[in-house]
KOLNULUM-6310 format. One record per residue (C-alpha): x, y, z. Coordinates in nm, 3 decimals. Each point is the difference from the previous one (the first is absolute). Example, Ala and Ser with C-alpha at 12.3 -4.5 7.8 and 13.67 -1.06 7.14 Angstrom:
BEGIN
+---------+---------+---------+
:      c1 :      c2 :      c3 :
+---------+---------+---------+
:   1.230 :  -0.450 :   0.780 :
:   0.137 :   0.344 :  -0.066 :
+---------+---------+---------+
***
This chain:
BEGIN
+---------+---------+---------+
:      c1 :      c2 :      c3 :
+---------+---------+---------+
:  -0.166 :  -0.240 :   1.334 :
:   0.103 :   0.260 :  -0.254 :
:  -0.086 :   0.019 :  -0.367 :
:   0.233 :   0.195 :  -0.224 :
:  -0.110 :   0.076 :  -0.353 :
:   0.221 :   0.083 :  -0.294 :
:  -0.071 :   0.115 :  -0.351 :
:  -0.250 :   0.248 :  -0.132 :
:   0.063 :   0.348 :  -0.128 :
:  -0.105 :   0.203 :  -0.299 :
:  -0.043 :  -0.195 :  -0.322 :
:  -0.154 :   0.072 :  -0.340 :
:  -0.317 :  -0.180 :  -0.097 :
:   0.065 :  -0.335 :  -0.163 :
:   0.316 :  -0.067 :   0.194 :
:   0.065 :  -0.255 :   0.276 :
:   0.086 :   0.019 :   0.367 :
:   0.086 :  -0.269 :   0.249 :
:  -0.077 :   0.039 :   0.367 :
:   0.143 :  -0.214 :   0.273 :
:  -0.077 :  -0.020 :   0.369 :
:   0.204 :  -0.189 :   0.255 :
:  -0.131 :  -0.102 :   0.340 :
:   0.251 :  -0.006 :   0.282 :
:  -0.026 :  -0.088 :   0.364 :
:  -0.202 :  -0.310 :  -0.075 :
:   0.150 :  -0.277 :   0.203 :
:  -0.105 :  -0.359 :   0.018 :
:  -0.310 :   0.099 :   0.196 :
:  -0.148 :   0.170 :  -0.305 :
:  -0.169 :  -0.190 :  -0.276 :
:  -0.066 :   0.234 :  -0.290 :
:  -0.308 :  -0.082 :  -0.204 :
:  -0.095 :   0.274 :  -0.243 :
:   0.247 :   0.249 :  -0.145 :
:  -0.135 :   0.264 :  -0.228 :
:  -0.034 :   0.351 :  -0.127 :
:  -0.270 :   0.259 :   0.045 :
:  -0.014 :   0.349 :  -0.136 :
:  -0.154 :   0.330 :   0.095 :
:  -0.060 :   0.239 :  -0.286 :
:  -0.074 :   0.370 :   0.060 :
:  -0.359 :   0.043 :   0.106 :
:  -0.064 :  -0.372 :   0.008 :
:  -0.010 :  -0.265 :   0.265 :
:   0.265 :  -0.261 :   0.043 :
:  -0.047 :  -0.301 :  -0.226 :
:   0.160 :  -0.337 :  -0.043 :
:   0.224 :  -0.025 :  -0.304 :
:   0.133 :  -0.353 :   0.028 :
:   0.091 :  -0.257 :   0.260 :
:   0.158 :  -0.342 :   0.019 :
:  -0.080 :  -0.257 :   0.263 :
:   0.264 :  -0.222 :   0.159 :
:  -0.133 :  -0.289 :  -0.206 :
:   0.038 :   0.198 :  -0.319 :
:  -0.357 :   0.110 :  -0.064 :
:  -0.016 :   0.336 :  -0.171 :
:  -0.257 :   0.276 :   0.017 :
:  -0.004 :   0.296 :  -0.237 :
:  -0.218 :   0.304 :  -0.026 :
:  -0.172 :   0.022 :  -0.337 :
:   0.208 :   0.307 :  -0.080 :
:   0.319 :  -0.199 :   0.056 :
:  -0.084 :  -0.315 :  -0.194 :
:   0.213 :  -0.047 :  -0.307 :
:   0.239 :   0.281 :   0.091 :
:   0.126 :  -0.066 :   0.353 :
:   0.166 :  -0.308 :   0.144 :
:   0.035 :  -0.065 :   0.371 :
:   0.254 :  -0.247 :   0.133 :
:   0.177 :  -0.084 :   0.322 :
:   0.327 :  -0.144 :   0.120 :
:  -0.075 :  -0.180 :   0.325 :
:   0.366 :  -0.045 :   0.084 :
:   0.042 :   0.378 :  -0.007 :
:  -0.345 :   0.087 :   0.136 :
:  -0.034 :   0.227 :  -0.298 :
:  -0.292 :   0.077 :  -0.228 :
:   0.035 :   0.152 :  -0.344 :
:  -0.234 :   0.180 :  -0.233 :
:   0.098 :   0.025 :  -0.365 :
:  -0.212 :   0.265 :  -0.165 :
:   0.002 :   0.019 :  -0.378 :
:  -0.173 :   0.232 :  -0.244 :
:  -0.061 :   0.254 :   0.272 :
:  -0.284 :   0.248 :  -0.040 :
:  -0.052 :   0.342 :   0.159 :
:  -0.284 :  -0.150 :   0.205 :
:   0.255 :  -0.227 :   0.167 :
:   0.140 :   0.305 :   0.176 :
:  -0.023 :  -0.068 :   0.372 :
:   0.185 :  -0.075 :   0.317 :
:   0.064 :  -0.373 :  -0.002 :
:  -0.001 :  -0.171 :   0.337 :
:   0.123 :  -0.347 :   0.072 :
:  -0.183 :  -0.215 :   0.249 :
:   0.062 :  -0.331 :   0.171 :
:  -0.214 :  -0.208 :   0.229 :
:   0.024 :  -0.334 :   0.170 :
:   0.016 :  -0.165 :   0.338 :
:   0.225 :   0.032 :   0.301 :
:   0.072 :  -0.333 :   0.166 :
:  -0.273 :  -0.146 :  -0.216 :
:  -0.278 :   0.172 :   0.190 :
:   0.000 :   0.380 :   0.009 :
:  -0.062 :   0.184 :  -0.323 :
:   0.218 :   0.288 :  -0.107 :
:   0.012 :   0.243 :  -0.288 :
:   0.250 :   0.269 :  -0.078 :
:   0.020 :   0.285 :  -0.250 :
:   0.300 :   0.149 :  -0.169 :
:   0.054 :   0.374 :  -0.017 :
:  -0.101 :   0.023 :  -0.364 :
:   0.184 :   0.095 :  -0.314 :
:  -0.124 :   0.256 :  -0.250 :
:  -0.051 :  -0.098 :  -0.361 :
:  -0.083 :   0.286 :  -0.235 :
:  -0.079 :  -0.074 :  -0.363 :
:   0.020 :   0.293 :  -0.238 :
:  -0.211 :   0.013 :  -0.314 :
+---------+---------+---------+
***
């Protein structure tokens, strides 16, 4: 399974960025449950930003509530993160993550390579 992330870059504070991450190599044996985004800011540990469960349940970090929107397209095995009103403290490497079951029994989780988002003040 491979996760390929798109989006990110250098943006001024207050602007918006949309990230996308597509999972490939997931055949019928894979049942994806959670798809989401984490981030790792300089000098900080990795933290959850937002995730969406297969049933549609959403989880947001407090810092993301009201500004970020996570969504997924199950047909495309793709998760999106719309980030609005970006702040310099949002600067981080954003990593996509998926987990689920293989053949309904074995758990799996995969990480994307990360995409840099830098917000200038």
